[in-house]
All heavy atoms as an XYZ file, in Angstrom:
824
protein
N    -139.902    -38.347   -127.536
C    -139.388    -37.934   -126.250
C    -138.261    -38.902   -125.828
O    -138.356    -40.108   -126.040
C    -140.481    -37.946   -125.238
C    -141.631    -36.989   -125.499
S    -141.210    -35.272   -125.527
C    -141.075    -34.916   -123.839
N    -137.266    -38.332   -125.225
C    -136.155    -39.080   -124.691
C    -136.188    -39.009   -123.182
O    -136.322    -37.903   -122.638
C    -134.801    -38.499   -125.231
C    -133.636    -39.180   -124.617
C    -134.769    -38.590   -126.748
N    -136.003    -40.151   -122.528
C    -136.002    -40.095   -121.049
C    -134.725    -39.403   -120.562
O    -133.713    -39.340   -121.277
C    -136.093    -41.507   -120.491
O    -134.873    -42.168   -120.654
N    -134.783    -38.946   -119.355
C    -133.608    -38.307   -118.712
C    -132.450    -39.276   -118.632
O    -131.304    -38.914   -118.924
C    -133.959    -37.739   -117.344
C    -132.840    -36.952   -116.763
C    -132.487    -35.704   -117.260
C    -132.097    -37.495   -115.682
C    -131.427    -34.989   -116.705
C    -131.034    -36.740   -115.151
C    -130.711    -35.511   -115.640
N    -132.731    -40.519   -118.319
C    -131.666    -41.520   -118.230
C    -130.988    -41.735   -119.599
O    -129.800    -41.937   -119.680
C    -132.207    -42.847   -117.726
C    -132.477    -42.782   -116.193
O    -131.857    -41.941   -115.519
O    -133.302    -43.582   -115.716
N    -131.788    -41.733   -120.670
C    -131.233    -41.854   -121.998
C    -130.380    -40.647   -122.350
O    -129.291    -40.774   -122.884
C    -132.313    -42.038   -123.065
C    -132.988    -43.364   -123.031
C    -134.166    -43.431   -123.984
O    -135.078    -42.600   -123.881
O    -134.114    -44.334   -124.859
N    -130.841    -39.472   -122.002
C    -130.089    -38.239   -122.312
C    -128.762    -38.227   -121.563
O    -127.770    -37.744   -122.106
C    -130.955    -37.001   -121.906
C    -130.207    -35.703   -122.132
C    -129.991    -35.192   -123.409
C    -129.674    -35.014   -121.057
C    -129.298    -34.061   -123.630
C    -128.986    -33.820   -121.267
C    -128.802    -33.337   -122.531
N    -128.739    -38.710   -120.309
C    -127.484    -38.722   -119.544
C    -126.411    -39.571   -120.194
O    -125.242    -39.373   -119.842
C    -127.778    -39.223   -118.122
C    -128.484    -38.256   -117.244
C    -128.639    -38.632   -115.798
C    -128.452    -40.054   -115.418
N    -128.660    -40.368   -114.021
N    -126.755    -40.434   -121.070
C    -125.747    -41.284   -121.773
C    -124.916    -40.488   -122.779
O    -123.828    -40.879   -123.164
C    -126.426    -42.434   -122.509
C    -127.058    -43.436   -121.609
C    -127.788    -44.534   -122.401
C    -128.553    -45.474   -121.508
N    -129.267    -46.505   -122.305
N    -125.444    -39.311   -123.201
C    -124.684    -38.482   -124.190
C    -123.629    -37.705   -123.411
O    -123.905    -36.979   -122.491
C    -125.677    -37.553   -124.899
C    -126.726    -38.343   -125.666
C    -124.894    -36.633   -125.858
C    -127.815    -37.509   -126.229
N    -122.387    -37.844   -123.878
C    -121.215    -37.191   -123.279
C    -120.853    -35.952   -124.078
O    -120.200    -36.073   -125.119
C    -120.081    -38.195   -123.182
C    -118.877    -37.663   -122.450
O    -119.006    -36.597   -121.753
O    -117.791    -38.293   -122.522
N    -121.294    -34.777   -123.613
C    -120.997    -33.522   -124.304
C    -119.751    -32.925   -123.630
O    -119.726    -32.789   -122.412
C    -122.164    -32.567   -124.166
C    -123.453    -33.039   -124.781
C    -124.588    -32.048   -124.489
C    -123.332    -33.293   -126.264
N    -118.785    -32.508   -124.455
C    -117.522    -31.963   -123.965
C    -117.073    -30.730   -124.753
O    -117.384    -30.575   -125.917
C    -116.410    -33.010   -124.048
C    -116.633    -34.302   -123.322
C    -116.451    -34.150   -121.824
N    -116.689    -35.432   -121.157
C    -115.824    -35.921   -120.239
N    -114.774    -35.259   -119.859
N    -116.112    -37.080   -119.688
N    -116.309    -29.904   -124.068
C    -115.661    -28.751   -124.702
C    -114.342    -29.215   -125.322
O    -113.597    -29.980   -124.697
C    -115.433    -27.601   -123.681
C    -114.636    -26.487   -124.310
C    -116.742    -27.121   -123.156
N    -114.073    -28.761   -126.532
C    -112.820    -29.100   -127.213
C    -112.289    -27.840   -127.917
O    -113.055    -26.949   -128.275
C    -113.020    -30.232   -128.245
N    -110.980    -27.797   -128.118
C    -110.351    -26.749   -128.878
C    -109.883    -27.282   -130.208
O    -109.275    -28.372   -130.269
C    -109.181    -26.123   -128.103
O    -109.644    -25.550   -126.901
C    -108.464    -25.062   -128.929
N    -110.165    -26.557   -131.278
C    -109.735    -26.982   -132.614
C    -108.235    -26.645   -132.783
O    -107.829    -25.521   -132.622
C    -110.572    -26.286   -133.711
C    -112.073    -26.616   -133.525
C    -110.060    -26.633   -135.063
C    -112.989    -25.826   -134.408
N    -107.452    -27.691   -133.111
C    -106.002    -27.547   -133.252
C    -105.606    -27.345   -134.708
O    -104.708    -26.545   -135.006
C    -105.270    -28.749   -132.682
C    -105.528    -29.090   -131.231
C    -104.854    -30.414   -130.883
C    -105.047    -27.935   -130.341
N    -106.215    -28.130   -135.606
C    -105.887    -28.070   -137.020
C    -107.171    -28.331   -137.805
O    -108.042    -29.044   -137.354
C    -104.871    -29.157   -137.404
C    -103.528    -29.020   -136.781
C    -102.625    -30.194   -137.154
O    -102.918    -30.934   -138.085
N    -101.558    -30.370   -136.441
N    -107.196    -27.814   -139.036
C    -108.322    -28.067   -139.957
C    -107.818    -28.350   -141.341
O    -106.722    -27.896   -141.704
C    -109.288    -26.844   -139.996
O    -108.543    -25.729   -140.506
C    -109.860    -26.541   -138.673
N    -108.631    -29.079   -142.094
C    -108.287    -29.367   -143.486
C    -109.530    -29.749   -144.218
O    -110.357    -30.539   -143.687
C    -107.269    -30.538   -143.533
C    -106.848    -30.940   -144.881
C    -105.856    -32.142   -144.864
O    -105.500    -32.587   -143.795
N    -105.493    -32.592   -145.984
N    -109.729    -29.198   -145.407
C    -110.885    -29.623   -146.233
C    -110.688    -31.052   -146.630
O    -109.589    -31.532   -146.875
C    -111.003    -28.743   -147.446
C    -111.442    -27.322   -147.103
C    -111.898    -26.597   -148.380
N    -112.300    -25.245   -148.001
C    -113.514    -24.901   -147.574
N    -114.449    -25.824   -147.478
N    -113.787    -23.632   -147.299
N    -111.792    -31.823   -146.700
C    -111.752    -33.171   -147.181
C    -111.764    -33.136   -148.686
O    -112.662    -32.535   -149.269
C    -112.964    -34.004   -146.600
C    -113.021    -35.371   -147.229
C    -112.846    -34.106   -145.078
N    -110.777    -33.754   -149.283
C    -110.643    -33.739   -150.727
C    -111.865    -34.342   -151.395
O    -112.371    -35.421   -150.974
C    -109.371    -34.568   -151.132
C    -109.020    -34.429   -152.614
C    -107.712    -35.070   -152.960
O    -106.780    -35.095   -152.121
O    -107.635    -35.608   -154.077
N    -112.400    -33.680   -152.406
C    -113.538    -34.172   -153.126
C    -114.882    -33.702   -152.546
O    -115.927    -34.051   -153.045
N    -114.822    -32.861   -151.472
C    -116.054    -32.364   -150.869
C    -115.906    -30.877   -150.599
O    -114.897    -30.388   -150.084
C    -116.296    -33.073   -149.506
O    -117.423    -32.508   -148.864
N    -116.949    -30.110   -150.944
C    -116.965    -28.680   -150.656
C    -117.413    -28.471   -149.185
O    -117.072    -27.466   -148.577
C    -117.986    -27.963   -151.562
C    -117.550    -27.938   -153.018
O    -116.360    -27.962   -153.254
O    -118.428    -27.918   -153.885
N    -118.169    -29.432   -148.672
C    -118.832    -29.275   -147.396
C    -118.021    -29.823   -146.205
O    -118.027    -29.217   -145.119
C    -120.156    -29.993   -147.474
C    -121.181    -29.580   -146.504
C    -122.505    -30.279   -146.875
C    -123.520    -30.030   -145.801
N    -124.758    -30.710   -146.077
N    -117.322    -30.928   -146.390
C    -116.682    -31.588   -145.253
C    -115.340    -31.000   -144.894
O    -114.502    -30.692   -145.737
C    -116.533    -33.076   -145.548
C    -117.810    -33.897   -145.647
C    -117.477    -35.361   -145.962
C    -118.651    -33.758   -144.397
N    -115.139    -30.821   -143.586
C    -113.879    -30.333   -143.010
C    -113.434    -31.323   -141.971
O    -114.201    -31.776   -141.110
C    -114.055    -28.936   -142.421
C    -112.770    -28.473   -141.781
C    -114.513    -27.936   -143.438
N    -112.138    -31.685   -142.024
C    -111.534    -32.558   -140.990
C    -110.905    -31.658   -139.955
O    -110.138    -30.760   -140.265
C    -110.492    -33.461   -141.698
C    -109.769    -34.392   -140.751
C    -108.929    -35.419   -141.520
C    -107.952    -34.796   -142.479
N    -107.006    -35.776   -143.041
N    -111.252    -31.930   -138.682
C    -110.751    -31.119   -137.583
C    -109.985    -32.019   -136.577
O    -110.482    -33.063   -136.216
C    -111.889    -30.435   -136.816
C    -112.799    -29.571   -137.636
C    -114.121    -30.244   -137.848
C    -113.002    -28.237   -136.924
N    -108.798    -31.616   -136.221
C    -108.029    -32.222   -135.139
C    -108.402    -31.411   -133.881
O    -108.215    -30.201   -133.890
C    -106.548    -32.207   -135.389
C    -106.136    -32.928   -136.640
C    -106.497    -34.419   -136.626
O    -106.424    -35.101   -135.580
N    -106.829    -34.971   -137.764
N    -108.902    -32.065   -132.854
C    -109.358    -31.368   -131.676
C    -108.658    -31.861   -130.408
O    -108.161    -33.014   -130.354
C    -110.876    -31.477   -131.500
C    -111.316    -32.917   -131.357
C    -111.584    -30.749   -132.656
C    -112.756    -33.092   -130.935
N    -108.604    -31.022   -129.380
C    -108.024    -31.371   -128.109
C    -109.137    -31.413   -127.084
O    -109.841    -30.431   -126.843
C    -106.992    -30.306   -127.754
C    -106.279    -30.598   -126.408
O    -106.529    -31.670   -125.772
O    -105.476    -29.767   -125.960
N    -109.290    -32.611   -126.475
C    -110.296    -32.815   -125.446
C    -109.679    -32.926   -124.061
O    -110.251    -33.460   -123.146
C    -111.076    -34.086   -125.744
C    -112.116    -33.979   -126.872
C    -112.532    -35.311   -127.380
C    -113.309    -33.191   -126.376
N    -108.451    -32.425   -123.891
C    -107.826    -32.371   -122.582
C    -107.086    -33.666   -122.264
O    -107.043    -34.620   -123.020
N    -106.511    -33.674   -121.082
C    -105.652    -34.742   -120.660
C    -106.371    -36.108   -120.603
O    -105.855    -37.096   -121.059
C    -105.025    -34.431   -119.212
C    -104.202    -35.618   -118.717
C    -104.200    -33.193   -119.314
N    -107.605    -36.118   -120.096
C    -108.360    -37.353   -119.897
C    -108.702    -38.002   -121.239
O    -108.561    -39.216   -121.416
C    -109.620    -37.098   -119.098
C    -110.467    -38.305   -118.898
C    -111.809    -37.945   -118.237
O    -111.924    -36.862   -117.580
O    -112.734    -38.750   -118.356
N    -109.154    -37.241   -122.202
C    -109.664    -37.793   -123.491
C    -108.669    -37.603   -124.649
O    -108.846    -38.255   -125.687
C    -111.017    -37.172   -123.832
C    -112.128    -37.432   -122.850
C    -113.369    -36.637   -123.196
C    -112.430    -38.915   -122.774
N    -107.698    -36.743   -124.513
C    -106.669    -36.561   -125.529
C    -107.166    -35.864   -126.806
O    -108.155    -35.148   -126.803
N    -106.419    -36.101   -127.864
C    -106.740    -35.512   -129.148
C    -107.466    -36.528   -130.015
O    -107.274    -37.745   -129.861
C    -105.475    -35.038   -129.877
C    -104.790    -33.893   -129.142
C    -103.557    -33.438   -129.869
O    -103.301    -33.792   -131.015
N    -102.774    -32.616   -129.202
N    -108.315    -36.003   -130.922
C    -108.995    -36.884   -131.871
C    -109.404    -36.101   -133.098
O    -109.259    -34.897   -133.108
C    -110.176    -37.613   -131.248
C    -111.301    -36.764   -130.743
C    -112.504    -37.555   -130.313
N    -112.251    -38.199   -129.023
C    -113.205    -38.786   -128.299
N    -114.447    -38.804   -128.748
N    -112.940    -39.354   -127.177
N    -109.909    -36.834   -134.054
C    -110.325    -36.213   -135.311
C    -111.847    -36.301   -135.453
O    -112.454    -37.357   -135.133
C    -109.676    -36.992   -136.458
C    -110.147    -36.617   -137.810
C    -109.394    -37.341   -138.910
O    -108.228    -37.081   -139.141
N    -110.058    -38.300   -139.556
N    -112.444    -35.214   -135.921
C    -113.866    -35.246   -136.267
C    -113.984    -34.676   -137.677
O    -113.150    -33.878   -138.100
C    -114.780    -34.508   -135.248
C    -114.422    -33.033   -135.158
C    -114.753    -35.179   -133.897
C    -115.368    -32.234   -134.267
N    -115.033    -35.086   -138.345
C    -115.318    -34.585   -139.687
C    -116.706    -33.951   -139.650
O    -117.644    -34.565   -139.132
C    -115.268    -35.714   -140.749
C    -115.628    -35.183   -142.090
C    -113.887    -36.368   -140.745
N    -116.817    -32.721   -140.119
C    -118.061    -31.976   -140.033
C    -118.413    -31.307   -141.348
O    -117.530    -30.860   -142.077
C    -117.938    -30.924   -138.896
N    -119.675    -31.220   -141.607
C    -120.186    -30.605   -142.829
C    -120.355    -29.097   -142.655
O    -121.490    -28.572   -142.823
N    -119.280    -28.390   -142.413
C    -119.333    -26.947   -142.142
C    -118.528    -26.129   -143.178
O    -118.416    -24.907   -143.038
C    -118.818    -26.628   -140.695
C    -117.395    -27.116   -140.531
C    -119.759    -27.232   -139.645
C    -116.769    -26.713   -139.217
N    -118.019    -26.774   -144.167
C    -117.112    -26.125   -145.115
C    -117.682    -25.037   -145.939
O    -116.974    -24.169   -146.474
N    -119.009    -24.998   -146.151
C    -119.624    -23.927   -146.912
C    -119.895    -22.718   -146.029
O    -119.964    -21.556   -146.588
C    -120.942    -24.385   -147.541
C    -120.825    -25.490   -148.587
C    -122.206    -25.926   -149.070
C    -119.967    -25.093   -149.761
N    -119.942    -22.872   -144.772
C    -120.272    -21.776   -143.859
C    -119.023    -21.206   -143.181
O    -119.065    -20.025   -142.714
C    -121.271    -22.253   -142.766
N    -117.987    -21.987   -143.033
C    -116.780    -21.545   -142.332
C    -115.507    -21.778   -143.142
O    -115.394    -22.798   -143.785
C    -116.655    -22.302   -140.984
C    -117.707    -21.924   -139.988
C    -118.884    -22.678   -139.899
C    -117.550    -20.857   -139.135
C    -119.877    -22.385   -138.971
C    -118.566    -20.526   -138.221
C    -119.695    -21.294   -138.135
O    -120.652    -20.955   -137.224
N    -114.606    -20.801   -143.067
C    -113.307    -20.962   -143.635
C    -112.485    -21.796   -142.634
O    -112.274    -21.362   -141.516
C    -112.640    -19.572   -143.850
C    -111.228    -19.686   -144.403
O    -110.588    -20.746   -144.394
N    -110.744    -18.592   -144.850
N    -112.054    -23.031   -143.003
C    -111.425    -23.899   -142.025
C    -110.278    -23.261   -141.283
O    -110.116    -23.491   -140.053
C    -110.965    -25.075   -142.874
C    -111.917    -25.119   -144.019
C    -112.190    -23.664   -144.294
N    -109.451    -22.485   -141.950
C    -108.260    -21.878   -141.307
C    -108.657    -20.980   -140.158
O    -107.896    -20.784   -139.213
C    -107.419    -21.139   -142.294
C    -106.778    -22.013   -143.361
C    -107.702    -22.455   -144.492
O    -108.740    -21.752   -144.742
O    -107.457    -23.493   -145.128
N    -109.821    -20.336   -140.249
C    -110.266    -19.416   -139.232
C    -110.828    -20.083   -137.980
O    -111.084    -19.450   -136.986
C    -111.341    -18.459   -139.803
C    -110.778    -17.547   -140.878
C    -111.817    -16.690   -141.564
O    -113.047    -16.865   -141.230
O    -111.442    -15.893   -142.415
N    -110.982    -21.406   -138.036
C    -111.507    -22.169   -136.922
C    -110.426    -22.566   -135.895
O    -110.765    -22.900   -134.758
C    -112.242    -23.428   -137.397
C    -113.511    -23.158   -138.247
C    -114.005    -24.480   -138.844
C    -114.560    -22.479   -137.443
N    -109.182    -22.547   -136.296
C    -108.089    -22.997   -135.426
C    -108.065    -22.111   -134.172
O    -108.116    -20.888   -134.274
C    -106.737    -22.953   -136.148
C    -105.596    -23.275   -135.243
C    -106.776    -23.939   -137.337
N    -108.016    -22.763   -133.005
C    -108.006    -22.080   -131.727
C    -109.352    -21.856   -131.164
O    -109.455    -21.495   -129.962
N    -110.391    -22.101   -131.925
C    -111.771    -21.874   -131.444
C    -112.233    -23.065   -130.577
O    -111.907    -24.225   -130.857
C    -112.658    -21.731   -132.657
C    -114.034    -21.313   -132.334
C    -114.719    -20.925   -133.616
N    -116.077    -20.546   -133.347
C    -116.879    -19.997   -134.223
N    -116.455    -19.725   -135.433
N    -118.115    -19.669   -133.915
N    -113.006    -22.762   -129.542
C    -113.589    -23.857   -128.747
C    -114.980    -24.207   -129.286
O    -115.725    -23.285   -129.737
C    -113.702    -23.468   -127.252
C    -112.342    -23.489   -126.602
C    -112.474    -23.507   -125.099
O    -113.134    -22.705   -124.484
N    -111.777    -24.491   -124.453
N    -115.326    -25.508   -129.253
C    -116.585    -25.995   -129.709
C    -117.074    -26.995   -128.682
O    -116.389    -27.377   -127.752
C    -116.468    -26.657   -131.078
C    -115.444    -27.802   -131.039
C    -116.191    -25.647   -132.149
C    -115.356    -28.603   -132.351
N    -118.332    -27.419   -128.860
C    -118.937    -28.460   -128.009
C    -119.162    -29.657   -128.931
O    -119.647    -29.523   -130.051
C    -120.278    -27.983   -127.419
C    -120.937    -29.093   -126.636
C    -120.054    -26.768   -126.535
N    -118.763    -30.848   -128.438
C    -118.898    -32.052   -129.257
C    -119.588    -33.156   -128.434
O    -119.606    -33.143   -127.209
C    -117.534    -32.600   -129.739
C    -116.730    -33.226   -128.646
C    -116.761    -31.521   -130.454
C    -115.744    -34.270   -129.140
N    -120.145    -34.133   -129.195
C    -120.604    -35.396   -128.569
C    -119.383    -36.282   -128.595
O    -118.888    -36.685   -129.669
C    -121.753    -36.009   -129.391
C    -122.209    -37.322   -128.762
C    -122.940    -35.028   -129.522
N    -118.846    -36.569   -127.413
C    -117.566    -37.279   -127.323
C    -117.733    -38.829   -127.362
O    -116.752    -39.557   -127.621
C    -116.823    -36.881   -126.046
N    -118.907    -39.332   -127.096
C    -119.065    -40.804   -126.999
C    -119.894    -41.375   -128.172
O    -120.511    -42.419   -128.057
C    -119.654    -41.213   -125.673
C    -121.059    -40.670   -125.423
O    -121.478    -39.731   -126.014
N    -121.742    -41.316   -124.488
N    -119.880    -40.693   -129.300
C    -120.574    -41.182   -130.478
C    -119.702    -42.243   -131.155
O    -118.461    -42.047   -131.241
C    -120.831    -40.007   -131.460
C    -121.811    -40.236   -132.595
C    -123.184    -40.521   -132.107
C    -121.824    -38.984   -133.490
N    -120.323    -43.291   -131.679
C    -119.533    -44.307   -132.406
C    -118.807    -43.661   -133.600
O    -119.419    -42.813   -134.285
C    -120.447    -45.415   -132.929
C    -120.932    -46.346   -131.885
C    -121.791    -47.477   -132.513
O    -121.905    -47.582   -133.725
O    -122.286    -48.296   -131.721
N    -117.564    -44.048   -133.861
C    -116.833    -43.511   -135.001
C    -117.603    -43.832   -136.292
O    -118.251    -44.848   -136.415
C    -115.511    -44.216   -134.947
C    -115.314    -44.606   -133.552
C    -116.690    -44.927   -133.056
N    -117.463    -42.915   -137.265
C    -118.104    -43.110   -138.555
C    -117.151    -42.657   -139.645
O    -116.394    -41.666   -139.457
C    -119.377    -42.271   -138.619
C    -120.145    -42.426   -139.900
C    -121.501    -41.773   -139.860
C    -122.231    -42.087   -141.147
N    -123.614    -41.723   -141.108
N    -117.149    -43.348   -140.796
C    -116.317    -43.007   -141.898
C    -117.114    -42.110   -142.870
O    -118.189    -42.490   -143.311
C    -115.802    -44.257   -142.681
C    -115.075    -45.220   -141.716
C    -114.947    -43.894   -143.864
C    -113.807    -44.673   -141.129
N    -116.549    -40.960   -143.153
C    -117.176    -39.982   -144.071
C    -116.138    -39.676   -145.171
O    -115.128    -39.132   -144.885
C    -117.589    -38.692   -143.370
C    -118.555    -38.859   -142.202
C    -118.646    -37.551   -141.407
C    -119.934    -39.206   -142.731
N    -116.466    -40.067   -146.386
C    -115.576    -39.859   -147.529
C    -114.147    -40.332   -147.230
O    -113.170    -39.642   -147.491
C    -115.606    -38.414   -148.016
C    -116.910    -38.017   -148.647
S    -116.849    -36.509   -149.607
C    -115.835    -37.034   -150.984
N    -114.062    -41.531   -146.603
C    -112.777    -42.130   -146.321
C    -112.046    -41.581   -145.079
O    -110.978    -42.048   -144.770
N    -112.677    -40.676   -144.363
C    -112.083    -40.103   -143.148
C    -112.888    -40.529   -141.918
O    -114.101    -40.401   -141.906
C    -112.055    -38.556   -143.222
C    -111.345    -38.031   -144.424
C    -109.862    -38.288   -144.354
O    -109.243    -38.191   -143.335
N    -109.274    -38.625   -145.483
N    -112.196    -40.962   -140.875
C    -112.846    -41.376   -139.652
C    -113.203    -40.167   -138.806
O    -112.365    -39.298   -138.547
C    -111.996    -42.320   -138.834
C    -112.732    -42.839   -137.599
C    -111.958    -43.861   -136.768
O    -110.733    -43.701   -136.669
O    -112.577    -44.820   -136.321
N    -114.483    -40.104   -138.373
C    -114.940    -39.031   -137.503
C    -115.181    -39.668   -136.130
O    -115.956    -40.628   -135.992
C    -116.218    -38.417   -138.025
O    -116.606    -37.328   -137.228
N    -114.502    -39.169   -135.093
C    -114.548    -39.698   -133.768
C    -115.367    -38.802   -132.828
O    -114.933    -38.533   -131.700
C    -113.137    -39.927   -133.232
C    -112.329    -40.827   -134.129
C    -110.843    -40.700   -133.839
O    -110.349    -39.652   -133.448
N    -110.148    -41.813   -134.021
N    -116.522    -38.353   -133.306
C    -117.348    -37.507   -132.513
C    -118.135    -36.598   -133.427
O    -118.043    -36.723   -134.678
N    -118.970    -35.730   -132.894
C    -119.787    -34.821   -133.684
C    -119.824    -33.464   -132.993
O    -120.091    -33.395   -131.779
C    -121.212    -35.398   -133.818
C    -122.149    -34.472   -134.557
S    -123.845    -35.083   -134.541
C    -123.728    -36.496   -135.605
N    -119.546    -32.404   -133.766
C    -119.680    -31.090   -133.177
C    -121.140    -30.701   -133.176
O    -121.935    -31.183   -133.916
C    -118.794    -30.095   -133.897
C    -119.045    -29.759   -135.361
C    -120.229    -28.832   -135.542
C    -117.817    -29.061   -135.895
N    -121.476    -29.783   -132.246
C    -122.854    -29.307   -132.160
C    -122.967    -27.962   -132.850
O    -122.115    -27.070   -132.686
C    -123.279    -29.173   -130.685
C    -123.288    -30.447   -129.857
C    -123.812    -30.196   -128.467
C    -124.155    -31.512   -130.527
N    -124.034    -27.813   -133.615
C    -124.260    -26.570   -134.312
C    -125.807    -26.351   -134.435
O    -126.558    -27.290   -134.551
C    -123.673    -26.608   -135.735
N    -126.152    -25.119   -134.364
C    -127.559    -24.716   -134.656
C    -127.693    -24.737   -136.168
O    -126.727    -24.664   -136.922
C    -127.859    -23.326   -134.091
N    -128.946    -24.841   -136.653
C    -129.247    -24.830   -138.088
C    -130.069    -23.610   -138.438
O    -131.188    -23.442   -137.928
C    -130.009    -26.109   -138.440
C    -130.256    -26.238   -139.889
O    -130.365    -25.221   -140.629
O    -130.431    -27.378   -140.387
N    -129.499    -22.761   -139.259
C    -130.230    -21.572   -139.710
C    -130.432    -21.710   -141.215
O    -129.576    -21.354   -142.032
C    -129.381    -20.315   -139.420
C    -130.069    -19.037   -139.849
O    -131.319    -19.045   -140.063
O    -129.399    -18.018   -139.985
N    -131.592    -22.281   -141.582
C    -131.931    -22.501   -142.969
C    -130.840    -23.270   -143.726
O    -130.438    -22.898   -144.800
C    -132.249    -21.193   -143.715
C    -133.486    -20.541   -143.202
O    -134.510    -21.217   -142.965
N    -133.467    -19.243   -142.975
N    -130.329    -24.363   -143.089
C    -129.342    -25.185   -143.691
C    -127.892    -24.714   -143.474
O    -126.950    -25.393   -143.910
N    -127.696    -23.598   -142.817
C    -126.375    -23.096   -142.524
C    -126.065    -23.366   -141.078
O    -126.782    -22.953   -140.196
C    -126.285    -21.556   -142.778
C    -126.441    -21.188   -144.235
C    -125.284    -21.731   -145.090
O    -124.095    -21.615   -144.723
N    -125.608    -22.391   -146.187
N    -124.898    -24.039   -140.810
C    -124.539    -24.332   -139.428
C    -124.001    -23.089   -138.677
O    -123.373    -22.259   -139.296
C    -123.450    -25.376   -139.546
C    -122.825    -25.103   -140.897
C    -123.937    -24.597   -141.765
N    -124.361    -23.025   -137.400
C    -123.830    -22.019   -136.500
C    -123.238    -22.787   -135.331
O    -123.957    -23.431   -134.573
C    -124.920    -21.048   -136.021
C    -125.575    -20.320   -137.197
C    -124.370    -20.063   -135.025
C    -126.801    -19.571   -136.821
N    -121.916    -22.784   -135.246
C    -121.217    -23.586   -134.190
C    -121.585    -23.143   -132.800
O    -121.666    -21.924   -132.502
C    -119.742    -23.488   -134.390
C    -119.168    -24.029   -135.692
C    -117.651    -23.888   -135.746
C    -119.546    -25.475   -135.904
N    -121.788    -24.115   -131.918
C    -122.025    -23.815   -130.512
C    -120.709    -23.759   -129.810
O    -119.846    -24.617   -130.063
C    -122.929    -24.869   -129.899
C    -124.310    -25.049   -130.506
C    -125.119    -26.038   -129.676
C    -125.060    -23.721   -130.585
N    -120.549    -22.812   -128.954
C    -119.274    -22.663   -128.235
C    -119.518    -22.032   -126.886
O    -120.513    -21.344   -126.677
C    -118.266    -21.806   -129.019
C    -118.738    -20.390   -129.229
C    -117.737    -19.613   -130.117
O    -117.335    -20.118   -131.179
N    -117.392    -18.430   -129.696
N    -118.581    -22.277   -125.902
C    -118.750    -21.632   -124.594
C    -118.652    -20.108   -124.756
O    -117.998    -19.630   -125.653
C    -117.563    -22.183   -123.799
C    -116.988    -23.315   -124.566
C    -117.432    -23.127   -125.960
N    -119.320    -19.385   -123.868
C    -119.234    -17.903   -123.954
C    -117.955    -17.352   -123.346
O    -117.678    -16.184   -123.516
C    -120.482    -17.274   -123.340
C    -120.591    -17.350   -121.835
O    -119.857    -18.157   -121.244
O    -121.365    -16.637   -121.249
N    -117.191    -18.183   -122.669
C    -115.829    -17.814   -122.231
C    -114.982    -19.067   -122.239
O    -115.538    -20.191   -122.233
C    -115.888    -17.134   -120.859
C    -116.397    -17.963   -119.728
C    -116.434    -17.133   -118.451
C    -117.038    -17.968   -117.276
N    -117.044    -17.205   -116.074
N    -113.655    -18.953   -122.232
C    -112.837    -20.139   -122.311
C    -113.110    -21.133   -121.196
O    -113.348    -20.768   -120.049
C    -111.408    -19.593   -122.176
C    -111.528    -18.157   -122.628
C    -112.887    -17.733   -122.227
N    -113.110    -22.408   -121.540
C    -113.328    -23.509   -120.608
C    -112.202    -24.534   -120.801
O    -111.661    -24.641   -121.930
C    -114.674    -24.148   -120.868
N    -111.823    -25.216   -119.768
C    -110.759    -26.257   -119.939
C    -111.219    -27.304   -120.948
O    -112.382    -27.717   -120.960
C    -110.613    -26.863   -118.553
C    -111.122    -25.828   -117.583
C    -112.243    -25.115   -118.354
N    -110.310    -27.711   -121.803
C    -110.634    -28.756   -122.763
C    -111.020    -30.024   -121.994
O    -110.441    -30.359   -121.024
C    -109.413    -29.075   -123.642
C    -109.067    -27.946   -124.609
O    -109.993    -27.219   -125.025
N    -107.814    -27.779   -124.972
N    -112.083    -30.633   -122.511
C    -112.608    -31.838   -121.889
C    -113.669    -31.543   -120.878
O    -114.257    -32.511   -120.349
N    -113.960    -30.281   -120.586
C    -115.009    -29.956   -119.577
C    -116.319    -30.560   -120.057
O    -116.716    -30.482   -121.217
C    -115.175    -28.456   -119.472
O    -114.054    -27.826   -118.957
N    -117.047    -31.172   -119.097
C    -118.332    -31.713   -119.370
C    -119.363    -30.588   -119.531
O    -119.315    -29.591   -118.850
C    -118.821    -32.618   -118.202
C    -118.133    -33.937   -118.141
C    -118.758    -34.796   -117.080
O    -119.914    -35.210   -117.217
O    -118.049    -35.092   -116.079
N    -120.245    -30.775   -120.503
C    -121.379    -29.841   -120.709
C    -122.555    -30.494   -120.077
O    -122.927    -31.633   -120.420
C    -121.556    -29.587   -122.219
C    -122.790    -28.675   -122.437
C    -120.300    -28.980   -122.825
N    -123.193    -29.809   -119.162
C    -124.325    -30.355   -118.440
C    -125.542    -29.474   -118.612
O    -125.464    -28.306   -118.851
C    -124.018    -30.424   -116.930
C    -122.810    -31.321   -116.633
C    -122.603    -31.360   -115.157
C    -121.425    -32.297   -114.839
N    -121.229    -32.444   -113.414
């Protein structure tokens, strides 16, 4: 169990995917350039969604990310956040707003 105060430390935000590229040497990893709005700007995240999604089809799509996660290096690429996805027998299903939201909007 996680206390409410601990949960409040997680910064969930809406972002729009601007560009995508497969990570060389990996079938699974995709590098995404995302826009988190004026306050947080643009950043890069790396996600293991390449088997479930065609990266080119993700451009323009809104997603929900953990914006305050420590950066991590994945196959030589820095990931500056983590996208949220449901897991359906090992296949990711991206979480997204049901209608457009301003980039950087807090998810509560």
